[in-house]
ChimeraX commands (.cxc) that place a marker at each C-alpha (Angstrom):
marker #1 position 12.05,5.14,13.97 radius 0.5
marker #1 position 12.51,1.64,12.56 radius 0.5
marker #1 position 9.17,1.89,10.76 radius 0.5
marker #1 position 10.20,5.14,9.08 radius 0.5
marker #1 position 13.58,3.75,8.02 radius 0.5
marker #1 position 12.02,0.57,6.66 radius 0.5
marker #1 position 9.42,2.60,4.71 radius 0.5
marker #1 position 12.15,4.74,3.16 radius 0.5
marker #1 position 14.15,1.66,2.20 radius 0.5
marker #1 position 11.10,0.05,0.57 radius 0.5
marker #1 position 10.37,3.28,-1.31 radius 0.5
marker #1 position 13.94,3.47,-2.63 radius 0.5
marker #1 position 13.91,-0.19,-3.67 radius 0.5
marker #1 position 10.57,0.27,-5.47 radius 0.5
marker #1 position 11.90,3.34,-7.30 radius 0.5
marker #1 position 15.07,1.52,-8.35 radius 0.5
marker #1 position 13.02,-1.46,-9.57 radius 0.5
marker #1 position 10.81,0.82,-11.70 radius 0.5
marker #1 position 13.87,2.57,-13.15 radius 0.5
marker #1 position 15.50,-0.76,-13.99 radius 0.5
marker #1 position 12.32,-2.02,-15.69 radius 0.5
marker #1 position 12.06,1.23,-17.68 radius 0.5
marker #1 position 15.68,0.94,-18.80 radius 0.5
marker #1 position 15.17,-2.69,-19.82 radius 0.5
marker #1 position 12.08,-1.77,-21.86 radius 0.5
marker #1 position 13.96,1.11,-23.50 radius 0.5
marker #1 position 16.81,-1.26,-24.37 radius 0.5
marker #1 position 14.38,-3.87,-25.79 radius 0.5
marker #1 position 12.51,-1.52,-28.16 radius 0.5
marker #1 position 15.52,-0.39,-30.26 radius 0.5
marker #1 position 16.83,-3.96,-30.24 radius 0.5
marker #1 position 13.65,-5.16,-32.00 radius 0.5
marker #1 position 12.64,-2.43,-34.50 radius 0.5
marker #1 position 10.89,-4.96,-36.76 radius 0.5
marker #1 position 8.00,-5.48,-34.32 radius 0.5
marker #1 position 6.52,-2.78,-32.08 radius 0.5
marker #1 position 5.67,-5.36,-29.37 radius 0.5
marker #1 position 8.05,-8.33,-29.66 radius 0.5
marker #1 position 7.92,-9.27,-25.98 radius 0.5
marker #1 position 4.19,-10.11,-25.66 radius 0.5
marker #1 position 4.16,-11.85,-29.05 radius 0.5
marker #1 position 7.15,-14.01,-28.08 radius 0.5
marker #1 position 5.67,-14.83,-24.67 radius 0.5
marker #1 position 2.30,-15.76,-26.21 radius 0.5
marker #1 position 4.00,-17.88,-28.88 radius 0.5
marker #1 position 6.17,-19.71,-26.34 radius 0.5
marker #1 position 3.43,-20.21,-23.72 radius 0.5
marker #1 position 1.13,-22.57,-25.71 radius 0.5
marker #1 position 4.12,-24.58,-26.96 radius 0.5
marker #1 position 2.39,-24.88,-30.35 radius 0.5
marker link #1:1,2 radius 0.2
marker link #1:2,3 radius 0.2
marker link #1:3,4 radius 0.2
marker link #1:4,5 radius 0.2
marker link #1:5,6 radius 0.2
marker link #1:6,7 radius 0.2
marker link #1:7,8 radius 0.2
marker link #1:8,9 radius 0.2
marker link #1:9,10 radius 0.2
marker link #1:10,11 radius 0.2
marker link #1:11,12 radius 0.2
marker link #1:12,13 radius 0.2
marker link #1:13,14 radius 0.2
marker link #1:14,15 radius 0.2
marker link #1:15,16 radius 0.2
marker link #1:16,17 radius 0.2
marker link #1:17,18 radius 0.2
marker link #1:18,19 radius 0.2
marker link #1:19,20 radius 0.2
marker link #1:20,21 radius 0.2
marker link #1:21,22 radius 0.2
marker link #1:22,23 radius 0.2
marker link #1:23,24 radius 0.2
marker link #1:24,25 radius 0.2
marker link #1:25,26 radius 0.2
marker link #1:26,27 radius 0.2
marker link #1:27,28 radius 0.2
marker link #1:28,29 radius 0.2
marker link #1:29,30 radius 0.2
marker link #1:30,31 radius 0.2
marker link #1:31,32 radius 0.2
marker link #1:32,33 radius 0.2
marker link #1:33,34 radius 0.2
marker link #1:34,35 radius 0.2
marker link #1:35,36 radius 0.2
marker link #1:36,37 radius 0.2
marker link #1:37,38 radius 0.2
marker link #1:38,39 radius 0.2
marker link #1:39,40 radius 0.2
marker link #1:40,41 radius 0.2
marker link #1:41,42 radius 0.2
marker link #1:42,43 radius 0.2
marker link #1:43,44 radius 0.2
marker link #1:44,45 radius 0.2
marker link #1:45,46 radius 0.2
marker link #1:46,47 radius 0.2
marker link #1:47,48 radius 0.2
marker link #1:48,49 radius 0.2
marker link #1:49,50 radius 0.2
view
C-alpha cells in the first residue's frame, strides 16, 4: 500500500513540476518578443563570462 501511495505522490509532483515549467516558459516568451530564444542566448552569454 505504501508503495502505491508513494508512486501516486511522485506522479502528482512530476505532473505539477511539468505544468509549472510550461507556465514559466509561456510567461517568458511574451515577455521577450524581440528574441525567439532569449533564455539560451542569455545563459550562453553569461556562462563564458566574456
